[in-house]
LODO-787835 format. One record per residue: x, y, z of N, C-alpha, C in turn; residue in three letters. Coordinates in steps of 0.001 Angstrom, whole numbers, plus 500000, padded with zeros to 6 digits. Example, Ala and Ser with C-alpha at 12.3 -4.5 7.8 and 13.67 -1.06 7.14 Angstrom:
<nodes>
513190494310507800512300495500507800513200496700507800ALA 512850497750507080513670498940507140512900500030507870SER 
</nodes>
This chain:
<nodes>
525167466155178541524857467086179628526136467710180209MET 527178466873180355528451467392180873529031468421179913VAL 528954468112178603529492469045177612528745470373177663LEU 527444470336177852526660471568177928527085472393179139ILE 527314471714180269527743472446181462529126473063181260ARG 529999472328180547531340472864180291531259474110179402ARG 530478474046178339530314475214177471529650476352178222LEU 528716475993179104528063477021179918529043477749180809GLY 529975477011181423530979477630182284531861478585181488ALA 532251478181180269533089479038179426532351480328179056LEU 531097480194178661530309481373178282530044482275179485CYS 529809481681180639529587482482181842530842483275182198LEU 532017482685181970533258483422182215533367484642181327GLY 532998484488180044533016485629179131532023486693179577ALA 530859486268180067529863487232180572530380487934181825CYS 531100487212182671531657487804183886532636488923183538PHE 533347488768182409534300489796181977533615491103181611ALA 532315491071181330531599492289180974531448493231182162LEU 531791492765183360531782493640184524532990494553184583GLY 533975494334183697535182495150183659535042496248182604GLN 535804497360182766535809498381181708536310497755180397PRO 535842498204179263535032499414179059533525499179179173PRO 533113497950179544531675497641179581531028498078180895PHE 531638497700182029531129498048183359529701497553183579ASP 529366496401183024528033495818183193528052494926184439LEU 528082495575185606528279494837186853527146493865187123TRP 525925494190186690524786493304186966524890492001186170TRP 525406492073184950525628490858184175526730490031184821ILE 527787490693185281528876489983185945528387489286187204ALA 527532489946187968527014489336189195526165488111188877LEU 525324488204187863524504487053187462525406485889187041VAL 526462486190186278527388485139185844528097484497187031ALA 528442485305188031529110484800189224528201483837189990LEU 526945484234190169525975483371190852525748482104190041VAL 525636482263188728525326481121187866526424480066187889ALA 527693480488187902528760479479187876528839478739189211VAL 528552479407190318528519478712191603527320477763191674LEU 526221478159191085525061477262190978525414476051190125TRP 526099476290188998526470475212188089527444474233188745LEU 528378474764189539529403473923190157528823472962191188ALA 527631473258191694527044472369192692526636471024192099GLN 526545470957190771526176469703190124527396468900189697TYR 528582469408190041529811468640189830530017467761191062ASP 529749466482190933529812465597192099531244465268192498THR 532195465433191586533593465127191883534419466407191860ALA 535481466421192668536344467602192734536981467900191383ALA 537350466854190658537976467058189343537019467752188393LYS 535768467357188422534766467978187559534563469445187921SER 534535469748189221534414471138189662535620471949189212ALA 536791471329189244537994472012188778537895472411187311GLY 537322471524186490537119471852185080536163473028184927TRP 535107473059185741534170474180185689534882475490186012THR 535669475488187071536400476692187447537409477114186396GLY 538081476129185789539093476456184777538450477070183537TRP 537378476472183062536715476992181866536102478370182115LEU 535533478568183300535010479885183655536151480910183642PHE 537301480533184191538457481428184208538994481710182823GLY 539039480696181955539510480906180583538619481920179870VAL 537308481753180006536393482701179374536576484106179904GLY 536749484222181223536893485539181838538199486215181430TYR 539307485530181606540602486171181359540841486400179865PHE 540342485517179008540525485720177564539819486983177090ALA 538639487255177643537884488447177228538404489699177935VAL 538581489621179240538964490822179992540399491246179732SER 541277490304179376542691490621179158543073490607177679LEU 542089490743176799542422490695175376543370491818174970HIS 543450492863175794544328493993175472545808493629175533TRP 546152492464176115547581492114176166548134491781174784ILE 547258491687173782547735491501172414548426492761171889LEU 548023493931172407548497495205171863550017495384171915GLU 550707495082173029552149495325173065552918494560171988PRO 552420493384171630553131492573170650552952493103169223PHE 551983494001169035551741494581167720552578495834167487ARG 553197496360168531554008497578168387555168497316167439VAL 555864496208167630556933495778166723556532494402166199ASP 555522494396165356554905493143164919555911492215164245ALA 556875492768163539557839491926162834558672491092163803ALA 558915491634164983559757490938165959558950490129166963THR 557890490734167457557166490100168569555735489696168227THR 555282489984167011553900489686166666553540488227166810GLY 554487487344166534554203485911166594553875485454168012TRP 554296486237169011554056485845170404552658486178170890MET 551937487068170170550667487594170672549643486514171011ALA 549305485593170079548288484594170436548735483684171560PRO 550025483357171602550529482501172680550422483217174021PHE 550652484539174003550579485308175243549161485305175797ALA 548166485565174940546786485610175410546304484233175868LEU 546565483218175045546139481863175412546859481407176682VAL 548158481658176742548917481240177921548488481982179175GLY 548242483276179051547815484057180209546447483603180693MET 545499483459179760544143483059180145544134481658180752ALA 544797480733180099544801479352180593545562479239181904ALA 546663479985182028547467479905183255546759480497184453GLY 546195481694184301545467482301185413544223481495185768LEU 543599480893184760542409480078185020542740478851185869ALA 543983478394185821544372477265186672544185477595188152LEU 544408478854188507544213479251189896542742479093190297LEU 541850479473189413540422479328189714540016477857189695TRP 540684477065188856540423475624188860540778475024190222ALA 541895475454190779542294474974192109541259475363193154VAL 540723476593193047539717477049194010538463476176193948ALA 537982475891192757536771475082192604537048473636193027PHE 538200473123192654538571471755193042538676471644194561TRP 539388472602195170539555472563196624538243472746197366GLY 537388473645196851536099473853197491535233472609197462GLY 535230471917196313534425470703196223534999469593197113ARG 536297469584197291536903468587198191536451468816199629ARG 536214470070199991535830470373201368534377470038201648LEU 533489470468200731532058470269200960531312470401199649THR 530074469951199642529273469921198428528679471285198066ARG 528370472116199025527710473383198761528620474409198126GLY 528067475594197805528846476628197115529757477442198028PRO 529579477350199346530304478254200246531792477937200317PHE 532144476666200274533557476308200302534266476794199039ALA 533590476656197896534181477168196645534359478678196744ILE 533353479369197279533440480832197399534640481240198246ALA 534849480558199369535964480901200253537309480561199607LEU 537387479393198979538635479028198307538947480009197185CYS 537921480435196486538089481388195386538631482715195904TRP 538044483217196991538529484473197578539965484331198057ALA 540296483173198620541670482937199065542652482916197914GLY 542245482296196817543099482259195619543305483657195055ILE 542253484481195064542379485847194575543350486655195439GLU 543332486419196739544294487081197625545711486631197287LEU 545890485335197064547214484826196713547675485369195372ALA 546742485557194435547091486065193105547734487442193167ARG 547440488193194214548013489535194354549452489507194871ALA 549893488365195374551199488298196021552162487300195379TYR 551683486140194971552557485044194537553229485378193207VAL 554519485081193102555301485302191879555192486752191401LEU 555428487665192274555366489129192105553934489640192040THR 552947488754191879551547489150191925551005489651190597GLY 549701489371190388548994489922189240547533490123189648PHE 547267491171190459545906491385190961545031492177190000PRO 545137491882188727544362492600187724542990491938187595TRP 541933492729187621540599492191187412540144491258188509GLY 540400491612189769539944490778190877538421490658190859LEU 537911489582191462536467489331191463535699490529192013VAL 536186491110193112535484492223193749535476493500192949GLY 536268493568191869536323494791191063535061495011190240TYR 534172494028190197532938494234189438532111495379190009LEU 532364495745191304531612496824191947532192498205191687TRP 533249498319190905533947499600190738533040500754190321ALA 532044500563189445531198501700189065530016501945189993PRO 529956501268191130528801501366192031529220501908193399THR 528252502282194245528588502730195603529271501656196454PRO 529108500390196088529744499311196854531264499461196849VAL 531810500108195825533262500304195732533810501053196934ALA 532968501841197623533456502597198782533901501680199916GLN 533466500421199885533907499461200899535400499155200793TRP 536013499551199690537474499422199589538165500192200711HIS 537576501293201133538188502101202201538112501402203559SER 537256500394203672537051499709204952537743498347204969VAL 537473497520203964537986496150203968538927495865202802ILE 539155496845201947540111496678200872539598495786199754GLY 540410495600198724539970494821197555539706493360197863PRO 540508492776198740540351491354199019539218491093200007HIS 539007492013200920537848491888201795536562491958200996GLY 536530492842200001535341492961199168535166491727198286LEU 536262491122197866536166489876197105535583488762197961THR 536000488694199229535436487689200139533920487861200241VAL 533491489079200484532061489348200632531324489044199330VAL 531914489410198200531266489204196905531047487724196616THR 532073486913196814531923485482196540530936484838197503THR 530909485284198759529964484713199723528526485120199401LEU 528301486361198990526954486782198586526501485967197378VAL 527395485784196410527053484975195243526742483535195650ALA 527483483003196638527229481644197111525868481546197786ALA 525483482558198543524163482568199179523057482549198119LEU 523204483370197095522193483413196040522160482097195263LEU 523335481530194983523386480251194284522794479141195141ALA 523115479171196451522558478172197352521044478264197436GLY 520518479480197410519075479658197434518412479093196197GLY 519074479218195040518507478684193804518478477162193815LEU 519558476555194287519664475104194226518832474414195291THR 518880474929196504518187474287197620516735474745197742ARG 516347475664196848514997476222196903514684476749198304ARG 515683477420198871515542477950200223515531479470200174SER 514427480053200606514346481500200652515344482081201640LEU 515729481297202634516653481793203652517984482210203034LYS 518528481367202174519808481692201542519670482899200615TYR 518663482846199743518490483926198779518211485252199472ALA 517373485219200509517039486459201217518262487038201910ALA 519066486172202518520284486645203192521235487295202195THR 521397486674201030522261487244200009521767488585199512GLY 520460488686199255519898489941198763519976491036199811LEU 519686490697201074519760491697202146521194492201202294VAL 522161491293202224523570491692202324523952492615201177THR 523506492268199982523812493080198808523214494480198932LEU 521957494552199330521292495847199492521961496660200595VAL 522345495987201686522993496680202801524346497257202372ALA 525110496495201603526407496995201149526240498165200192MET 525232498072199327524976499175198389524582500436199163TRP 523654500262200106523170501418200858524241502033201736GLY 524969501203202467526023501753203331527168502322202514THR 527408501744201323528429502314200442528076503728200038GLY 526785503945199751526340505301199405526463506237200592ALA 526181505714201810526240506546203019527668506961203341VAL 528617506019203203530004506321203599530781507029202490ILE 530145507254201333530833507988200266531109509418200724THR 532358509836200761532666511204201206532044512247200286PRO 531712513366200852531195514473200050532284514978199103ALA 531847515583198034532794516134197070533674517183197728ALA 534938517172197363535899518088197964535613519536197583SER 535872520436198499535828521867198204537150522228197532ASP 537085522564196268538299522810195484538709524272195454LEU 537983525102196170538338526519196226539683526707196919ALA 540527527522196319541839527865196886542772526665197008ASP 542499525588196288543401524436196302544497524626195251ARG 545680524034195468546752524134194472546313523541193133PRO 546863524072192070546526523622190720547668522789190145THR 547304521668189556548278520761188942548002520701187443VAL 549064520795186646548919520673185193549310519250184767ARG 548369518565184114548596517225183596548976517339182123LEU 550144516799181761550656516897180396550471515551179696ILE 549735515547178593549474514309177844549928514494176402GLN 551128513998176041551668514240174697551051513377173611PRO 550442512241173984549822511311173030550839510822172001ASN 551867510150172504552885509562171638552595508070171474ALA 552066507629170331551830506198170114553116505410170281PRO 553022504205170799554223503472171155555120503188169960GLN 554548502978168786555383502670167621556130503909167119HIS 555751505102167618556446506325167229557243506947168371GLN 556981506513169578557534507168170770559057507255170738LYS 559737506210170273561200506219170251561758506339168827TRP 560913506726167894561345506950166516562046508311166451ASP 563260508338165920564049509577165890563337510697165123ARG 562494510326164173561787511346163397560670511991164198ASP 560189511300165246559055511806166019559436512306167409PHE 560608511885167910561012512267169267560980513777169476ILE 561577514586168571561542516050168803560119516594168867PRO 559217516053168040557844516554168029557161516308169376MET 557303515096169916556639514785171177557260515566172341PHE 558579515716172328559239516477173399558813517943173352PHE 558849518532172160558470519941172027556994520164172363ASN 556179519168172076554755519271172417554589519397173932ARG 555345518613174673555266518684176133555816520004176658GLN 556886520475176027557458521764176422556460522892176157VAL 555800522853175016554809523890174689553658523873175690ASP 553168522695176048552100522597177044552565523136178387PHE 553824522880178709554388523339179987554468524862180044THR 554716525487178923554944526941178894553654527763178932ALA 552507527123178794551256527871178714550949528615180021GLN 550284529752179874549879530580181015548384530412181268LEU 547935530639182509548701530993183716549432529777184289PRO 550434530029185091551245528959185626550524528231186762LYS 550577526903186773550014526143187886551018526035189020PRO 550689525285190056551595525073191193552512523869190990ASP 552117522973190081552918521784189792552586521337188373LEU 553617520838187666553445520300186317553920518853186325ILE 553139517972185731553491516546185724553489516019184297VAL 554620515427183891554760514726182620554610513226182862TRP 554322512432181822554097510999182029555386510181182146PRO 555222508889182228556326507922182326557217508011181090GLU 558532507869181293559548507927180222559254509060179237THR 558987510242179784558606511384178942559801512045178286ALA 560998511902178888562198512537178343562985511491177553VAL 563321511759176304563926510753175415565430510604175584PRO 565919510630176789567347510425177032567509509869178436SER 568678509352178718568971508891180073569186510094180989LEU 569010509862182274569077510949183241570404511701183174LEU 571505510975183057572819511633183051573049512487181802ASP 572263512251180750572421513000179506571327514041179302ASP 570525514288180346569326515116180179569517516560180635ALA 570751516977180852570987518321181373570377519408180509GLY 570601519340179196570064520382178313568542520312178269TYR 568000519084178205566543518924178185565923519521179446ALA 566572519322180570566049519874181828566085521398181819PHE 567112521983181205567173523443181103565999523972180275GLU 565693523267179185564573523671178321563257523561179078VAL 563098522474179825561859522257180594561716523328181679ILE 562811523590182394562762524581183468562449525971182917ALA 563001526284181756562733527590181150561250527713180792ASP 560665526616180268559240526638179915558361526693181155ALA 558803526016182215558010525980183452558081527293184209ALA 559119528081183969559250529417184575559117529383186095ALA 559850528488186721559890528436188178558950527422188808GLY 558045526835188041557134525825188583557832524469188627THR 557747523741189734558345522405189788557701521471188760PRO 558499520558188221558020519609187214558381518193187669VAL 557394517303187629557613515876187871557532515173186524VAL 558494514300186244558486513625184950559127512249185047LEU 558828511425184066559411510089183983560607510075183059GLY 561640509315183455562864509230182678563559507921183022ILE 564382507444182112565190506260182387566573506700182848GLN 567189505850183633568547506179184057569389504906184124ARG 570710505125184063571666504011184105572658504237185231GLU 572947503188185949573922503260187037574672501932187112GLU 575978501982186813576835500800186857576276499647186026GLN 575807499991184837575318498971183926573889498526184168GLY 573246499055185183571854498721185461570953499878185015ARG 569813499531184459568873500541183998567656500580184919TYR 567146501788185132566013501984186037564940502810185339TYR 563706502463185625562558503248185181562245504209186321ASN 562470505493186104562521506439187220561563507612187063SER 561368508291188165560621509548188243561498510559188952LEU 561571511771188398562353512821189040561500514064189209VAL 561856514859190203561260516170190416562306517224190103THR 561974518132189211562869519234188877562428520491189625LEU 563384521162190239563035522414190900562944523532189864ASP 562764524743190310562561525866189406563748526173188519GLY 564924525644188866566120525899188065566466524728187150THR 565672523667187190565941522504186358566847521478187002GLY 567147521642188290567966520667189013567074519555189584GLN 567623518352189642566881517214190188566781517359191701VAL 565566517549192173565344517725193605564972516416194295ALA 564446515466193551564038514187194138564057513130193050ASP 564296511878193468564409510774192524563739509540193107LEU 562991508847192257562374507581192667562546506570191543TYR 562954505347191897563094504259190936561956503267191131ASP 561322502896190039560232501915190113560763500624190732LYS 560015500086191711560509498897192414559721497638192106HIS 558466497773191667557653496586191362557583496460189849HIS 558407495580189304558542495447187862557657494330187328LEU 557272494467186062556402493493185405557266492445184701VAL 557163491161185093557944490142184399557525490012182941PRO 558511489784182076558346489667180630558019491014179974PHE 557720492026180762557504493358180221558694494245180500GLY 559067494335181798560167495217182194561422494449182610GLU 561296493189182854562476492366183093562165490940182661TYR 563213490189182371563047488819181924563586487861182975MET 562737487042183577563260485968184420563991484966183532PRO 565124484471184004565932483536183214566230484121181827ALA 566727485355181821566935486083180567567806485339179556ALA 568942484723179951569771484026178954569026482891178259PRO 568164482190179013567407481084178415566430481598177366LEU 565661482634177704564678483148176765565344483835175573PHE 566529484403175792567215485084174700567575484113173572ALA 567789482848173909568084481855172879566940481701171891ARG 565733481983172348564554481863171492564071483235171013PHE 564948484250171173564634485623170753563393486164171456ASN 563190485776172706562094486288173510562676487298174485ILE 562371488570174258562932489652175059561813490424175739LEU 562159491136176810561172491957177497560668493062176575GLY 559365493294176584558774494255175653559274495674175894LEU 559334496076177176559719497441177495561120497516178072ALA 561874496444177930563188496379178571564235497103177742ALA 565109497849178434566166498551177714567411497683177616ARG 567761496982178688568905496079178684568408494662178426ALA 569331493733178179568949492365177841568080491731178919ASP 568420491934180180567655491335181272566583492280181796ALA 566456493459181164565410494378181560565866495400182579GLY 564904496072183160565181497072184185565568496404185505TYR 566199497180186350566472496762187725565458497423188641SER 565179496784189753564169497288190684564780498285191654ALA 564014499323191980564420500271193001564261499681194387GLY 564652500415195423564651499864196793563267499677197396PRO 562229500328196877560898500147197458560117501444197487GLY 558911501419198077558084502629198133558803503756198858PRO 558615504970198371559244506143198981558376507359198690ALA 558525508371199493557773509608199288558670510658198652LEU 558052511528197860558776512670197316558133513933197855ILE 558964514952198072558509516214198655558169517192197544ASP 556909517614197513556458518575196502556240519949197108LEU 556967520256198163556927521580198765555574521918199349GLY 554995523065198982553715523494199568552561522527199305PRO 552662521707198259551582520775197957551571519595198925LEU 552707519324199543552816518195200471553694517096199905GLY 553557515913200488554351514765200054553485513800199256LYS 554110513230198216553393512328197316554041510955197330ALA 553207509928197158553708508576196938553752508344195436LEU 554945508283194830555020508073193383554729506627193019PRO 553991506456191937553649505142191398553908505189189909LEU 554746504315189428555051504291188006554317503119187366ILE 553445503441186436552688502471185666551920501506186569CYS 552227500181186479551408499174187144551593499123188652TYR 552440499957189204552544499978190662551230500403191303GLU 550379501089190544549076501493191064548081500335191096ALA 548468499187190556547591498016190565547697497273191899VAL 548807497434192596549087496653193798548687497435195040PHE 547535497089195596547040497791196786548014497674197941ALA 548680496520198054549596496317199182550829497205199065GLN 551239497537197843552387498430197675552018499864198035ASP 550824500278197628550361501616197984550232501726199498VAL 549803500645200113549677500636201570551026500539202270ASN 552076500232201494553394500027202089554260501267202126GLY 553676502443201932554452503688201994555085503845203370ALA 556276504424203438556943504575204738556182505450205723PRO 555373506370205237554486507185206075553329507645205193SER 552306508195205812551131508575205025551432509810204179ARG 551231509700202858551451510866201998550225511769201992PRO 550338512874201297549213513784201111548470513508199810ASP 549090512728198940548489512419197649549197511212197047MET 548548510584196079549164509568195243549460510204193888LEU 550593509806193281550993510410192009551432509288191073LEU 550619509033190068550925507972189110551285508565187762GLN 552441508139187239552783508434185857552843507094185120ILE 552330507073183899552258505799183190552353506017181693THR 552692504943180990552721504949179531551815503824179047ASN 550517504082179026549561503068178601549480502936177090ASP 550376503634176374550392503499174914550666502061174502ALA 551346501310175366551607499895175091550313499110174897TRP 549224499582175504548014498763175575546850499345174787PHE 547170500123173758546152500603172851545286501691173464GLY 544103501871172896543212502942173351541820502396173635ILE 541790501204174251540489500643174567540480500087175990ASN 540372498789176143540107498184177451541259498356178441ALA 542497498135178003543629498159178926543753499453179711GLY 543865500604179032543964501870179769542750502164180642PRO 541563501771180201540370502032181003540334501173182258GLN 540765499920182151540843499064183330541914499573184301GLN 543000500086183746544077500634184576543583501850185357HIS 542847502719184696542277503894185360541301503469186461LEU 540480502483186202539507502017187187540198501556188465SER 541317500858188301542037500381189480542732501531190210GLN 543155502550189476543720503734190123542668504415190998ALA 541430504464190525540339505033191329540170504270192645ARG 540279502957192578540107502144193784541242502382194783LEU 542457502628194289543566502935195209543301504241195952ARG 542714505218195266542383506483195924541351506259197019ALA 540324505435196736539297505145197735539917504451198939ILE 540774503469198682541374502688199776542180503554200727GLU 542845504555200202543714505384201020543056506667201501GLN 541932507038200901541331508321201236542210509476200787GLY 542886509289199653543829510289199147543494510644197704LEU 543761511893197302543626512229195884544739511576195089PRO 544476511334193819545509510785192935545667511671191709MET 546917512069191463547289512735190220547721511623189262ILE 547050511520188141547360510438187187547663511051185825ARG 548863510808185324549274511360184032549746510210183149VAL 549063510062182008549355508971181080549758509530179729ALA 550692508883179079551226509347177804550119509533176760ASN 549314508500176549548232508585175564546860508663176226THR 546818508786177537545557508838178273545275507516178973GLY 544433507518179943543591508614180377544272509333181551ILE 544633510613181352545175511419182438544004511995183232SER 544130512004184547542981512421185353543417512867186735ALA 542591513721187322542681514026188744541543513261189417MET 541892512445190401540929511589191086540834512038192532ILE 539617512222193033539476512672194420539497511484195368ASP 539541511709196693539685510596197648538515509624197676PRO 537402509956197031536271509033196930536286508278195606ALA 537350508438194826537454507754193549536751508445192408GLY 536214509644192654535554510386191581536601511082190708ARG 536342511123189424537234511817188502536839513292188458ILE 537715514143188959537452515583188987537463516135187568VAL 538464515738186804538562516133185400539573515201184748ASP 539485515071183418540363514121182742540574514518181296SER 541629513961180704541906514064179280541601512710178652LEU 540866512663177557540449511380176985541596510640176314PRO 541354509378176032542322508545175338542625509081173942LEU 543903508967173575544294509264172207544248510720171811GLY 544364511630172785544324513050172466545467513770173169ARG 546195514594172432547248515404173031546639516643173666ALA 547198517047174817546697518238175472547209518356176881GLY 546753519383177565547102519547178973545851519986179714PHE 545875519783181023544716520087181843545182520664183164LEU 544705521839183511544959522434184821543776522130185720ASP 544017521455186828542923520991187679543331521120189140VAL 542406521534190015542733521655191435543010520285192060PRO 543892520285193038544238519070193780543328518954194995LEU 542453517942195076541578517802196251542389517550197520PRO 541814517914198642542469517691199931542328516224200340ALA 543300515693201061543190514311201541542163514187202660PRO 541636512977202837540739512680203944541540512088205095LEU 540873511825206188541508511134207305541887509719206867ALA 542882509114207511543271507750207143542084506789207206PRO 541964505938206206540884504958206165541248503746207024THR 540228502929207306540494501702208059541412500777207277LEU 541183500683205969542043499796205176543485500292205162TYR 543690501600205128545062502117205117545798501779206413SER 545027501498207475545644501150208763545860499638208917ARG 544967498852208313545015497399208534545548496617207349THR 545457497173206145545909496456204968545074495214204708GLY 545716494187204173545007492963203792544842491980204942ASP 545282492376206143545138491467207285543671491190207596TRP 542800492160207389541380491946207655540836490817206790THR 541136490847205495540663489795204593541291488456204942ALA 542576488475205258543276487227205586542682486574206835PHE 542472487358207869541904486810209105540460486374208903LEU 539695487126208097538309486744207814538259485392207117ALA 539183485148206201539222483862205512539574482732206471LEU 540501482972207371540867481937208345539673481582209219ILE 538985482604209717537815482359210572536730481625209793VAL 536498482039208546535459481412207732535783479953207437ALA 537036479672207110537431478288206858537303477439208127PHE 537710477996209262537594477265210526536134476950210838ALA 535251477921210596533817477698210824533276476634209887THR 533689476697208624533216475723207641533647474306208025LEU 534889474146208433535385472823208805534699472304210061LEU 534403473218210994533688472808212215532290472315211874THR 531588473044211007530247472632210604530281471323209823LEU 531327471121209039531432469892208258531533468675209175LYS 532261468818210295532393467690211229531081467391211925ARG 530249468420212105529013468241212853527854467752211991ARG 527929468026210670526813467688209800527239466700208724ARG 526359465788208353526656464928207210526574465723205921PRO 527223465244204904527199465934203612525800465842203008ILE 525290466957202537523971467002201922524033466459200506ASP 523409465313200271523425464692198945522072464765198247ARG 521282465764198663519923465871198102519875466677196835THR 520991467287196435521002468116195234520818467243194011VAL 519936467592193164519688466813191945520297467527190747THR 520569466754189742521152467325188522520083468052187719ARG 520453469104187042519471469811186220519109468977184990PRO 
</nodes>
């Protein structure tokens, strides 16, 4: 019976992953979430509950993060051997966090509510601890539904708190055969769906709005830095830039120029000539005193650098190597790193001035995954601007999950997002998270699309993650108070 429950937890984790792109089967994910909390109630010991949480996490992260195999296949001869270890290590390691949540919840009380709260707390910590990895948070299962609009009110972690508690109510109703729990969970779910639809902003009026050109060269990662292909990809972007009629802004993707910033003078002249006076935003690498930076620059109409931003939130083992000398002994190097220890971090979030279009918060690649970084802008921008090179992650789940999270950042801030990706998906996203227009994965091209107007500041943009943090403190305090007043319910029977 124990073995069956363990296999059930693993399979439920895999089903929970179906709530993420490219599947977006949120109803299956919700059923899996309720089912694992129901299953955990039959773990009489904290250690047993921890195993349930760990196996559920292994199933979830192994399926939802299978795209992390792709970067190791780019240079298979050098890094291919690391691919299975990366997936197994990532899935098993992240699942340990969920194991702690289930173990801690069972230590507090027998019912599902303590596990739900501990789980939400762990998900909040996952976004911050050790540089953070808030990919595929529990609350993201609502991304394709009206419930996603609650991101503008309580943010990603507030929605995770509500999601785990609703699942706990439904699980509690199943186990205790109490209509009260199940009805409360269903009413809450229906209320969130309905109010999410109500608070969804109307579609933006795009008449007379500035036009932005999204440039997508579609350079596969194994060819991107190949000397035989570099001229083709660069000229492709230049040709797209030169097309008429001229937009108000042109945006190239991350590391779009195949040279360092100090050596890019001629390339900038070519770009400026093609742009014919239109400002161009593009990604480029730069070196300063032996340090390398993953950067974004704005070129004015003459090809001069008008603004510069250095990526500040770097991906460990991808863009920099912790303990680089130690890992170098085993020939383990950063996948996207230019120097031995990788890129250096910029000073932090900053705004760039795009003239008549307003000010933008630049986000390079995975910086759009961190809601707290987007919320950490020095002042409110008029738009979010993400450039990325998702070619590292193939043309399936990884880029689609990345786009989904970019949509949620737009909802949280009430701001439009300009998103330009090397191999796709490039898109204009409105402040409600709707995709105005996009270029599909794996296709070269350009797209001229109006820039939606920003909305008023959202509640989440004003409060950040403090709402979720305080809600968890209050919920834990209430749970502990009730635990002191009531004896532990031992009436639950095993299935």
